[in-house]
BAFI-3210 file (N, C-alpha, C; in Angstrom, 3 decimals, decimal comma, padded with zeros to 6 digits):
// residues 249
n [1|2|3|4|5|6|7|8|9|10|11|12|13|14|15|16|17|18|19|20|21|22|23|24|25|26|27|28|29|30|31|32|33|34|35|36|37|38|39|40|41|42|43|44|45|46|47|48|49|50|51|52|53|54|55|56|57|58|59|60|61|62|63|64|65|66|67|68|69|70|71|72|73|74|75|76|77|78|79|80|81|82|83|84|85|86|87|88|89|90|91|92|93|94|95|96|97|98|99|100|101|102|103|104|105|106|107|108|109|110|111|112|113|114|115|116|117|118|119|120|121|122|123|124|125|126|127|128|129|130|131|132|133|134|135|136|137|138|139|140|141|142|143|144|145|146|147|148|149|150|151|152|153|154|155|156|157|158|159|160|161|162|163|164|165|166|167|168|169|170|171|172|173|174|175|176|177|178|179|180|181|182|183|184|185|186|187|188|189|190|191|192|193|194|195|196|197|198|199|200|201|202|203|204|205|206|207|208|209|210|211|212|213|214|215|216|217|218|219|220|221|222|223|224|225|226|227|228|229|230|231|232|233|234|235|236|237|238|239|240|241|242|243|244|245|246|247|248|249]
n.u [-161,143|-159,567|-157,690|-155,647|-155,212|-153,513|-152,804|-152,085|-150,519|-150,579|-149,371|-149,180|-151,543|-150,324|-147,043|-144,570|-141,891|-141,381|-140,043|-140,590|-142,975|-145,226|-146,958|-148,680|-148,807|-151,135|-151,820|-152,845|-153,567|-153,011|-154,287|-154,914|-153,328|-151,600|-150,011|-151,416|-150,365|-148,950|-149,093|-147,378|-144,661|-143,432|-141,073|-138,924|-139,640|-141,525|-145,025|-147,037|-150,221|-152,941|-154,227|-151,553|-149,713|-147,531|-145,812|-145,601|-144,733|-142,072|-141,327|-141,402|-139,383|-137,172|-136,668|-136,612|-135,102|-134,992|-132,198|-131,637|-130,206|-128,434|-127,662|-125,424|-126,295|-125,494|-124,603|-126,693|-127,619|-125,115|-126,497|-129,213|-128,062|-126,828|-128,818|-130,709|-131,028|-131,152|-133,927|-135,260|-135,867|-138,393|-141,374|-143,957|-145,642|-149,166|-150,020|-149,192|-147,726|-147,948|-150,383|-149,383|-147,951|-148,332|-148,342|-145,083|-141,615|-139,053|-135,810|-133,396|-129,559|-126,400|-123,736|-121,959|-120,534|-117,307|-117,465|-120,452|-120,629|-118,788|-120,580|-122,844|-122,025|-120,733|-123,937|-124,409|-122,619|-123,801|-126,719|-126,176|-124,597|-123,325|-121,489|-121,467|-123,579|-124,941|-127,507|-126,291|-128,077|-128,873|-132,173|-133,314|-136,527|-138,363|-141,192|-143,949|-145,192|-147,861|-148,223|-148,400|-147,648|-148,875|-150,711|-148,295|-145,710|-142,705|-141,114|-140,554|-138,886|-137,567|-135,666|-133,523|-133,685|-133,338|-133,930|-133,411|-133,408|-132,946|-134,265|-134,666|-135,480|-137,898|-139,911|-141,829|-144,629|-144,557|-146,587|-146,985|-148,228|-149,718|-149,272|-151,027|-152,741|-154,595|-155,030|-152,711|-150,910|-148,256|-147,105|-144,409|-142,201|-140,211|-137,484|-136,563|-133,363|-132,803|-131,964|-134,218|-134,189|-135,108|-135,715|-135,991|-138,585|-140,275|-139,577|-141,026|-143,427|-145,020|-147,144|-146,129|-146,280|-146,086|-147,852|-150,275|-150,888|-153,272|-153,283|-151,252|-150,510|-148,504|-148,456|-151,090|-149,778|-149,897|-147,362|-145,583|-145,996|-143,561|-142,193|-140,620|-137,902|-136,561|-134,004|-133,227|-131,813|-130,979|-131,075|-129,613|-132,320|-132,720|-133,484|-134,298|-136,755|-138,875|-141,740|-144,229|-144,075|-145,634|-145,244|-143,458|-142,096]
n.v [-016,281|-019,661|-022,375|-023,109|-020,709|-017,543|-014,158|-012,625|-014,254|-015,410|-015,981|-013,120|-012,362|-012,336|-011,692|-014,261|-016,079|-019,840|-022,228|-024,450|-023,882|-023,577|-020,965|-018,991|-015,994|-014,477|-015,548|-017,613|-021,045|-023,887|-026,358|-028,309|-029,633|-030,837|-033,872|-036,478|-038,553|-041,931|-042,679|-044,206|-043,714|-042,531|-041,682|-042,956|-040,585|-039,167|-038,592|-038,918|-037,355|-039,181|-037,057|-035,974|-033,868|-034,445|-032,618|-031,681|-033,806|-033,906|-031,326|-031,121|-033,236|-032,445|-030,063|-031,044|-031,546|-034,397|-035,970|-038,333|-038,693|-036,890|-035,910|-037,568|-039,804|-038,709|-036,518|-035,298|-035,168|-033,723|-031,082|-030,563|-030,063|-027,664|-026,072|-026,187|-024,800|-022,324|-022,190|-023,131|-021,132|-019,728|-019,620|-022,001|-020,462|-019,622|-018,193|-016,281|-013,988|-013,830|-016,091|-018,526|-020,691|-022,306|-023,279|-023,062|-022,076|-019,765|-019,170|-017,313|-017,715|-017,120|-017,828|-020,504|-023,059|-024,490|-027,685|-027,722|-026,115|-027,398|-029,062|-027,804|-026,477|-028,375|-029,204|-026,966|-026,682|-028,755|-028,259|-025,444|-024,715|-021,996|-020,781|-018,110|-016,903|-017,450|-016,936|-014,843|-015,749|-018,638|-020,150|-021,568|-023,568|-024,715|-026,993|-027,625|-031,208|-031,123|-028,996|-027,214|-025,972|-023,931|-023,388|-021,948|-019,581|-018,908|-015,411|-013,909|-011,536|-011,911|-014,191|-016,370|-018,036|-020,631|-023,128|-024,750|-027,277|-029,235|-031,740|-032,373|-034,629|-035,732|-037,631|-036,750|-035,204|-033,415|-031,667|-030,443|-027,901|-027,360|-023,475|-022,451|-024,217|-026,261|-028,934|-030,264|-032,381|-032,889|-035,216|-035,339|-037,659|-036,456|-037,416|-038,461|-036,139|-035,892|-033,678|-031,723|-029,980|-027,219|-025,861|-023,392|-023,667|-025,712|-024,221|-021,599|-022,321|-023,306|-024,289|-024,853|-027,261|-028,274|-031,431|-031,872|-033,667|-035,082|-035,842|-036,402|-038,536|-040,958|-042,003|-043,460|-045,082|-044,170|-041,724|-040,872|-038,225|-035,909|-034,068|-031,467|-030,144|-028,035|-027,051|-024,480|-023,008|-020,563|-018,932|-015,076|-013,105|-011,932|-009,701|-011,051|-013,066|-015,013|-014,870|-013,079|-013,134|-012,215|-013,372|-015,395|-017,900]
n.w [-144,165|-144,865|-143,870|-145,720|-146,925|-146,518|-146,186|-148,193|-149,603|-151,920|-155,301|-157,529|-160,221|-163,775|-165,357|-164,255|-163,820|-163,320|-163,933|-164,770|-166,580|-165,337|-164,910|-166,817|-169,068|-168,604|-165,517|-165,126|-165,157|-167,716|-167,493|-169,169|-170,988|-169,584|-168,558|-166,417|-163,572|-162,195|-158,415|-157,998|-158,664|-156,954|-154,238|-151,905|-149,394|-150,280|-150,319|-153,693|-154,270|-155,812|-157,636|-158,776|-161,168|-163,658|-163,657|-161,369|-159,554|-161,139|-160,824|-157,587|-156,929|-158,098|-156,724|-153,688|-151,484|-149,266|-147,236|-144,996|-141,639|-141,350|-139,039|-136,782|-133,455|-131,378|-132,239|-132,264|-129,295|-128,864|-130,299|-129,220|-126,176|-126,586|-127,287|-126,019|-123,068|-124,100|-125,172|-122,972|-121,338|-122,362|-122,888|-124,562|-127,340|-128,323|-130,229|-133,222|-135,011|-137,858|-137,510|-138,466|-136,676|-134,303|-130,258|-130,088|-129,444|-129,997|-130,844|-132,356|-133,285|-133,806|-133,113|-131,203|-130,324|-130,862|-131,598|-132,879|-134,546|-136,306|-136,949|-138,453|-140,515|-142,018|-142,606|-144,012|-145,935|-147,417|-148,527|-149,021|-151,936|-152,372|-149,956|-149,047|-149,242|-147,734|-145,026|-141,176|-139,124|-137,610|-137,251|-134,446|-133,949|-131,837|-131,842|-129,783|-129,013|-129,331|-131,426|-134,517|-137,436|-139,599|-143,338|-145,588|-147,075|-147,209|-146,293|-149,206|-148,718|-146,431|-146,578|-149,229|-152,074|-151,242|-148,524|-145,579|-142,921|-140,428|-138,595|-135,535|-132,424|-133,548|-135,270|-138,691|-140,557|-143,434|-145,650|-148,668|-150,677|-154,106|-154,798|-156,562|-157,851|-155,782|-155,753|-156,261|-154,344|-151,903|-149,484|-147,590|-145,370|-143,197|-141,237|-137,537|-136,911|-139,764|-142,552|-144,200|-147,587|-149,346|-152,266|-154,936|-156,975|-155,081|-153,019|-153,537|-155,020|-153,859|-151,036|-147,547|-144,339|-141,055|-140,183|-137,561|-134,837|-134,811|-137,620|-138,365|-140,704|-142,885|-146,287|-145,229|-142,972|-139,568|-137,881|-135,538|-133,950|-131,471|-129,477|-131,401|-132,816|-134,792|-136,642|-138,254|-141,645|-143,575|-146,741|-148,079|-149,138|-152,582|-155,203|-157,458|-156,935|-158,151|-156,648|-155,356|-151,070|-148,197|-145,869|-143,388|-141,777]
ca.u [-159,785|-159,487|-156,234|-154,876|-155,014|-153,215|-153,110|-150,738|-149,413|-150,223|-148,847|-149,720|-151,464|-149,009|-145,871|-143,635|-140,936|-141,035|-138,709|-140,826|-143,778|-146,467|-147,426|-148,898|-148,353|-152,378|-151,737|-153,940|-153,181|-153,592|-154,323|-155,960|-152,131|-150,877|-150,727|-151,390|-149,073|-149,470|-148,481|-146,161|-143,197|-143,016|-139,646|-139,024|-139,805|-142,316|-146,561|-148,005|-151,133|-153,583|-154,374|-150,618|-149,452|-146,565|-145,024|-145,931|-143,915|-140,456|-140,987|-140,836|-138,456|-135,787|-136,726|-137,241|-133,800|-134,147|-131,419|-131,754|-129,615|-127,703|-126,554|-125,671|-127,501|-124,578|-124,846|-128,223|-127,601|-124,728|-127,041|-130,021|-127,555|-126,322|-129,619|-132,174|-130,622|-132,105|-135,197|-136,552|-136,165|-139,208|-143,170|-144,782|-146,673|-149,829|-150,157|-148,262|-148,282|-149,588|-150,993|-148,955|-147,213|-149,166|-147,424|-143,707|-140,436|-137,836|-134,358|-131,898|-128,501|-125,358|-122,596|-121,776|-119,758|-116,950|-118,736|-121,574|-119,888|-118,201|-121,896|-123,574|-120,566|-121,228|-125,297|-124,250|-121,719|-124,799|-127,829|-125,829|-123,696|-122,366|-122,104|-121,411|-125,118|-126,172|-127,905|-126,010|-128,385|-129,747|-133,318|-134,050|-137,912|-139,154|-142,617|-144,341|-145,958|-149,195|-148,069|-148,739|-147,154|-149,974|-149,670|-147,387|-145,049|-141,974|-141,443|-139,109|-138,413|-136,468|-134,751|-133,568|-134,394|-133,104|-134,348|-132,963|-134,196|-132,319|-135,182|-134,598|-136,258|-139,029|-140,420|-142,867|-144,872|-144,336|-147,103|-146,990|-149,332|-149,135|-150,239|-152,371|-153,831|-154,645|-155,244|-151,410|-150,752|-146,925|-146,657|-143,012|-141,360|-139,154|-137,369|-135,914|-132,391|-132,774|-132,399|-134,490|-133,518|-136,216|-135,148|-136,480|-139,745|-141,140|-139,966|-141,937|-144,873|-145,780|-146,967|-145,354|-147,041|-145,975|-149,077|-150,182|-150,399|-153,969|-153,279|-149,832|-149,888|-147,768|-148,874|-151,704|-149,466|-149,468|-146,154|-145,913|-145,226|-143,332|-141,564|-139,622|-136,895|-135,676|-132,459|-133,451|-131,009|-131,475|-129,749|-129,924|-132,899|-132,317|-134,568|-134,784|-137,486|-140,572|-143,353|-143,646|-144,958|-145,665|-145,092|-142,392|-142,546]
ca.v [-017,003|-021,021|-022,885|-023,186|-019,690|-016,693|-013,201|-012,359|-015,875|-016,067|-014,949|-012,310|-012,396|-011,631|-012,797|-014,286|-017,196|-021,124|-022,897|-025,723|-023,610|-023,491|-020,016|-018,200|-014,535|-014,189|-015,820|-018,949|-022,466|-024,669|-027,707|-029,641|-029,726|-031,352|-034,927|-037,192|-039,579|-042,240|-042,989|-045,395|-043,134|-042,106|-041,848|-043,237|-040,093|-038,266|-039,424|-037,633|-037,733|-039,408|-036,016|-035,129|-034,188|-034,945|-031,961|-031,540|-034,955|-033,309|-030,025|-031,127|-034,427|-031,731|-028,820|-030,534|-033,019|-035,448|-035,993|-038,591|-039,484|-036,033|-036,365|-039,045|-039,399|-038,156|-034,932|-034,695|-034,547|-032,068|-029,961|-030,041|-029,293|-026,331|-024,941|-026,365|-024,231|-020,971|-022,376|-023,588|-019,699|-019,293|-020,351|-022,146|-019,834|-020,276|-016,990|-016,110|-012,631|-014,346|-017,158|-019,226|-021,275|-022,756|-024,175|-022,614|-021,235|-019,774|-018,312|-016,971|-017,557|-016,945|-018,244|-021,589|-023,873|-025,439|-028,744|-027,425|-025,337|-028,150|-029,933|-026,497|-026,391|-029,563|-029,227|-025,467|-027,434|-029,721|-027,452|-023,924|-024,790|-020,298|-019,966|-016,876|-015,923|-017,590|-015,645|-015,726|-016,285|-019,862|-020,069|-022,834|-023,565|-025,479|-027,193|-028,941|-031,853|-030,633|-028,061|-027,357|-025,289|-023,752|-023,697|-020,778|-019,695|-018,005|-014,081|-013,156|-009,897|-012,334|-015,066|-016,332|-019,452|-021,907|-023,134|-026,156|-027,729|-030,301|-031,925|-032,983|-035,467|-036,663|-037,698|-035,633|-035,106|-032,020|-030,755|-029,327|-027,518|-025,957|-022,186|-022,146|-025,687|-026,907|-030,121|-030,420|-031,869|-033,814|-035,503|-035,460|-037,755|-035,669|-038,379|-037,702|-036,886|-035,442|-032,688|-031,194|-028,690|-026,708|-024,831|-022,512|-024,253|-025,863|-023,065|-020,476|-022,219|-024,492|-023,814|-026,089|-026,981|-029,561|-031,940|-031,705|-034,778|-036,354|-035,775|-037,062|-040,117|-041,121|-043,313|-044,387|-045,235|-042,910|-040,943|-040,165|-036,785|-035,202|-032,533|-031,787|-029,018|-027,725|-025,961|-023,944|-022,262|-019,672|-017,922|-014,134|-012,686|-011,619|-009,120|-012,148|-014,055|-015,062|-014,602|-012,159|-013,416|-011,662|-014,159|-015,918|-018,838]
ca.w [-144,717|-144,628|-142,924|-146,832|-147,476|-145,237|-146,323|-149,195|-149,548|-153,446|-156,549|-158,184|-161,607|-164,476|-165,665|-163,614|-164,199|-162,080|-164,227|-165,713|-166,797|-164,047|-164,687|-168,003|-168,978|-168,044|-164,553|-164,619|-165,470|-168,452|-167,167|-170,181|-171,643|-168,661|-167,619|-164,747|-163,483|-160,861|-157,529|-158,116|-159,087|-155,421|-154,232|-150,327|-148,515|-151,263|-151,027|-154,212|-154,104|-157,247|-158,645|-158,900|-162,534|-164,280|-163,884|-160,030|-159,578|-161,285|-160,082|-156,335|-157,017|-158,803|-155,887|-152,788|-150,985|-147,882|-146,447|-144,140|-141,007|-141,174|-137,964|-135,451|-132,416|-130,560|-132,695|-131,847|-128,023|-128,394|-130,258|-127,603|-124,791|-126,803|-127,715|-124,705|-122,109|-124,229|-125,208|-121,610|-120,489|-122,793|-123,007|-125,672|-127,839|-129,531|-131,531|-134,365|-135,699|-139,281|-137,399|-138,964|-135,920|-132,716|-130,050|-130,392|-129,033|-131,160|-130,727|-133,405|-133,008|-134,603|-132,123|-131,644|-129,837|-132,276|-132,259|-132,882|-135,595|-137,251|-137,721|-138,998|-141,277|-142,620|-143,283|-145,167|-147,622|-148,230|-148,695|-149,806|-152,544|-152,432|-148,555|-148,764|-149,563|-146,322|-143,691|-140,579|-137,853|-137,422|-136,679|-133,927|-133,831|-131,154|-131,806|-128,791|-129,545|-129,716|-131,882|-135,626|-138,707|-140,936|-144,734|-145,875|-148,039|-146,046|-147,225|-149,948|-147,895|-145,075|-147,465|-150,820|-152,745|-149,997|-146,856|-145,285|-141,718|-139,950|-137,442|-134,204|-131,729|-133,696|-136,868|-139,029|-142,178|-144,105|-146,592|-149,779|-152,031|-155,030|-154,551|-157,672|-157,813|-155,023|-156,005|-156,446|-152,658|-151,648|-148,237|-147,290|-144,653|-142,445|-140,180|-136,675|-137,302|-141,242|-143,321|-145,775|-148,506|-149,614|-153,302|-155,882|-157,101|-153,775|-151,832|-153,857|-155,725|-153,050|-149,178|-146,879|-143,366|-140,598|-139,706|-136,234|-134,046|-135,545|-139,119|-139,242|-141,920|-144,216|-147,277|-144,510|-141,906|-138,778|-137,725|-134,273|-133,438|-130,094|-129,123|-132,792|-132,683|-136,624|-136,653|-139,877|-142,249|-145,126|-148,086|-148,783|-150,056|-153,958|-155,935|-158,792|-156,480|-158,680|-156,054|-153,822|-150,320|-147,266|-144,870|-143,079|-140,206]
c.u [-159,671|-158,165|-155,295|-154,724|-154,349|-152,778|-151,616|-149,818|-149,478|-149,928|-149,400|-149,639|-150,274|-148,075|-144,774|-143,029|-141,053|-140,572|-139,269|-142,700|-145,318|-147,478|-147,632|-148,444|-149,986|-152,346|-152,515|-153,163|-153,778|-153,635|-154,554|-154,239|-151,081|-151,061|-150,705|-150,703|-149,927|-148,250|-147,206|-144,906|-142,797|-141,791|-140,015|-139,485|-141,039|-143,580|-146,987|-149,147|-151,929|-153,907|-153,272|-150,554|-148,209|-145,491|-144,720|-144,339|-142,358|-140,673|-140,176|-139,536|-137,468|-135,491|-136,623|-136,351|-134,460|-133,141|-131,149|-130,334|-128,121|-126,974|-126,752|-126,546|-126,576|-124,330|-126,113|-128,396|-126,887|-125,699|-128,224|-128,971|-127,245|-127,752|-131,503|-132,025|-131,350|-133,091|-136,031|-136,464|-137,776|-140,275|-143,324|-145,430|-147,842|-150,688|-148,972|-148,233|-148,569|-150,219|-150,305|-148,297|-148,098|-148,271|-145,910|-143,195|-139,707|-136,885|-133,618|-130,753|-127,421|-123,908|-122,663|-120,451|-119,051|-117,352|-119,688|-121,354|-119,612|-119,400|-123,023|-122,611|-121,210|-122,738|-125,039|-123,703|-122,875|-125,861|-127,021|-124,689|-122,758|-122,798|-121,959|-122,687|-125,766|-126,020|-127,469|-126,002|-128,926|-130,709|-133,393|-135,446|-138,638|-140,559|-143,131|-145,094|-147,356|-149,162|-147,592|-147,994|-148,134|-149,274|-149,126|-146,107|-144,193|-141,600|-140,205|-138,487|-137,285|-135,790|-134,933|-134,653|-133,907|-133,493|-133,910|-133,686|-133,893|-133,681|-134,342|-135,634|-137,610|-139,385|-141,602|-143,319|-145,010|-145,385|-146,920|-147,970|-148,747|-150,108|-151,621|-153,513|-153,356|-155,035|-153,607|-150,729|-149,401|-146,817|-145,068|-142,614|-139,983|-138,474|-136,644|-134,491|-131,967|-132,634|-133,184|-133,848|-134,809|-135,417|-136,370|-137,967|-140,953|-140,928|-140,843|-143,185|-145,899|-145,842|-146,971|-146,410|-146,289|-147,376|-149,144|-150,659|-151,557|-153,950|-151,926|-149,556|-149,131|-147,877|-149,900|-151,423|-149,475|-147,843|-146,154|-145,248|-145,343|-142,922|-140,431|-139,042|-136,237|-134,567|-132,190|-132,016|-131,774|-130,842|-130,558|-131,314|-132,846|-133,623|-134,778|-136,164|-138,747|-141,683|-142,763|-144,752|-144,942|-145,461|-143,860|-142,574|-140,770]
c.v [-018,319|-021,132|-022,873|-021,559|-018,454|-015,413|-012,555|-012,974|-016,188|-015,451|-014,249|-012,907|-011,593|-012,558|-013,192|-016,202|-018,681|-021,764|-024,393|-025,203|-023,202|-022,117|-019,370|-016,549|-013,902|-014,405|-017,091|-019,995|-022,969|-025,586|-028,863|-030,236|-030,233|-033,078|-035,289|-038,365|-040,255|-042,074|-043,422|-045,094|-041,910|-042,488|-042,530|-042,438|-039,313|-039,319|-037,961|-038,391|-038,296|-038,131|-035,676|-034,968|-034,653|-034,134|-031,312|-032,215|-034,513|-032,171|-030,434|-032,077|-033,232|-030,644|-029,179|-031,710|-033,133|-036,122|-037,062|-039,051|-038,239|-035,922|-037,850|-038,602|-038,561|-036,549|-034,587|-034,193|-033,666|-030,747|-029,655|-029,863|-028,422|-025,275|-024,770|-025,269|-022,207|-021,262|-022,825|-022,464|-019,262|-020,002|-020,678|-020,675|-020,573|-019,353|-016,485|-014,864|-012,802|-015,733|-018,575|-020,426|-021,517|-023,784|-024,299|-021,798|-021,116|-018,573|-018,186|-017,270|-017,560|-017,183|-019,327|-021,920|-024,339|-026,790|-028,836|-026,422|-026,100|-028,516|-028,792|-026,299|-027,696|-029,557|-027,596|-025,964|-028,376|-028,718|-026,006|-023,882|-022,807|-020,012|-019,250|-015,993|-016,537|-016,442|-016,251|-016,127|-017,704|-019,801|-021,271|-022,627|-024,719|-025,508|-028,103|-030,082|-032,058|-029,701|-028,080|-025,865|-025,262|-024,253|-022,407|-021,084|-018,915|-016,183|-014,410|-011,808|-010,708|-013,539|-015,427|-017,592|-020,670|-021,641|-024,579|-026,118|-028,978|-030,977|-032,984|-033,577|-036,133|-036,479|-036,625|-035,764|-034,025|-032,049|-030,172|-029,543|-026,428|-024,585|-022,026|-023,389|-026,804|-028,772|-031,105|-031,034|-033,245|-033,782|-035,568|-036,417|-037,407|-036,446|-037,862|-037,640|-036,140|-034,474|-032,655|-029,691|-028,531|-025,351|-024,344|-023,069|-024,557|-024,799|-021,813|-020,624|-023,471|-023,650|-025,280|-025,938|-028,351|-030,310|-031,841|-033,394|-036,146|-036,681|-036,103|-038,619|-039,925|-042,412|-044,211|-044,783|-044,056|-043,082|-040,292|-039,376|-036,726|-034,607|-032,535|-030,261|-029,044|-026,542|-025,613|-023,108|-022,078|-019,291|-016,367|-013,945|-012,092|-010,779|-009,915|-013,150|-013,901|-014,977|-014,243|-012,547|-012,501|-012,265|-015,149|-016,915|-018,768]
c.w [-144,432|-144,271|-144,274|-147,426|-146,129|-146,449|-147,062|-149,747|-151,143|-154,352|-157,291|-159,727|-162,573|-164,843|-164,573|-163,317|-163,199|-162,652|-164,990|-166,399|-167,176|-164,746|-166,285|-167,458|-168,018|-166,630|-164,327|-165,764|-166,211|-168,602|-168,283|-170,707|-170,439|-168,812|-166,767|-164,651|-162,288|-160,004|-157,020|-158,404|-157,794|-155,289|-152,754|-149,372|-148,803|-151,431|-152,221|-154,634|-155,627|-157,987|-159,183|-160,642|-162,661|-163,566|-162,669|-159,779|-160,326|-161,158|-158,329|-156,505|-157,193|-157,496|-154,523|-152,431|-149,610|-147,603|-145,209|-143,112|-140,896|-140,262|-137,361|-134,385|-130,944|-130,867|-132,331|-130,542|-127,986|-128,829|-129,579|-126,435|-125,452|-126,434|-126,172|-123,643|-122,689|-124,642|-123,774|-120,972|-121,445|-122,884|-123,912|-126,386|-128,626|-130,618|-131,803|-134,858|-137,216|-138,935|-137,754|-138,302|-134,705|-132,320|-130,386|-129,859|-130,026|-130,597|-131,918|-132,937|-134,269|-134,796|-131,567|-130,773|-131,053|-132,833|-132,644|-134,466|-136,805|-137,965|-138,267|-140,012|-142,559|-143,523|-144,220|-146,366|-148,388|-148,776|-149,044|-150,572|-152,483|-150,866|-148,144|-148,964|-147,981|-145,217|-142,107|-139,498|-138,279|-136,795|-136,315|-133,549|-133,068|-130,915|-130,665|-129,794|-130,386|-130,710|-133,545|-136,412|-139,570|-142,417|-145,064|-146,736|-147,393|-147,039|-148,121|-149,335|-146,877|-145,769|-148,946|-151,525|-151,814|-149,038|-146,319|-143,155|-141,200|-139,000|-136,525|-133,304|-131,939|-135,111|-137,420|-140,140|-142,531|-145,570|-147,419|-150,664|-152,861|-154,581|-155,326|-158,112|-156,861|-154,709|-155,763|-154,919|-152,816|-149,925|-148,381|-145,783|-144,089|-141,414|-139,146|-137,228|-138,999|-141,508|-144,711|-146,347|-149,582|-150,708|-154,293|-156,246|-156,097|-152,456|-151,992|-154,133|-154,540|-151,510|-148,857|-145,090|-142,627|-140,153|-138,052|-135,969|-134,963|-137,394|-139,384|-139,571|-142,679|-145,383|-146,124|-143,131|-141,069|-138,042|-135,991|-134,051|-132,057|-130,513|-130,691|-132,514|-133,873|-136,100|-138,166|-140,201|-143,710|-145,594|-147,770|-149,278|-151,208|-154,630|-157,439|-158,320|-157,251|-158,077|-154,812|-153,024|-148,929|-146,213|-144,348|-141,777|-139,448]
res [m|t|s|r|q|t|a|d|r|r|p|e|a|g|c|w|q|l|g|s|g|w|a|l|g|s|g|q|i|d|r|a|s|y|q|h|t|s|v|d|e|n|t|e|f|f|h|f|y|p|t|c|l|a|e|t|i|a|s|v|s|s|s|f|t|v|v|p|d|m|v|t|e|a|e|e|a|m|l|m|k|e|v|e|p|h|l|k|r|l|k|y|e|f|d|h|w|d|d|a|i|h|g|f|r|e|v|e|r|s|r|w|s|q|q|i|s|c|i|l|d|r|i|c|k|t|a|f|p|d|t|c|q|q|l|p|q|t|h|v|l|d|l|a|k|s|g|v|i|k|p|h|v|d|s|v|r|f|c|g|n|t|i|s|g|l|c|l|l|s|d|a|v|m|r|l|r|h|v|k|l|e|d|q|v|v|d|v|l|v|k|r|r|s|l|y|i|m|r|d|e|s|r|y|n|f|t|h|e|i|l|g|e|e|e|s|f|f|r|g|e|a|v|e|r|g|r|r|v|s|v|i|s|r|n|q|p|t|e|e|s|p|v|d|s|a|t|q|s]
***
């Protein structure tokens, strides 16, 4: 098994709806009908590799959002002040149950101070239009400077079509790779204090990973990686999820 593959993370062959015609009834991809595009169509936070198809650019651009400066420096400090005592009780782990994360510690929280609740409410209104469907627990993932998150698709058993992450303390590069067309690769620059929102096609049809120190480049420029804390929110799983995956991060 390679670093690009994990057990049960691939979609099943057969009919499943992806929204822009990626999948055929046989589970095969008709690549001849797609047009290639150039990297000139990149947006500020996305680097589409030269092999990317027009459909990849359209798919990711419409289903993955980066909101820069979602919180202020003062709000970042408040968030860290609230979660740091809980994280400090834990040691960094280097083995995850599905081998998806190395060099991490994590907590889940549902109770926050009034100040932090106001910040999280603002994030939720941005990421989850239907707030009643949001999971009550917020996942706080602390990735060490040397830590990595390997390619994976979050399990549909544990969350629905939307995942949001507030990036604290460090910039990072997230890499997306289509689960069937492995030459369809997109790097996303997730800057400190920014919020990423991954919905629908980006959430289900692309693996995502956080690049380690040695691979942390965006458009050829090094992106310095430090300790990174992510405040992650998800919505409720639904029966309509188009891809059945057995992995969660």
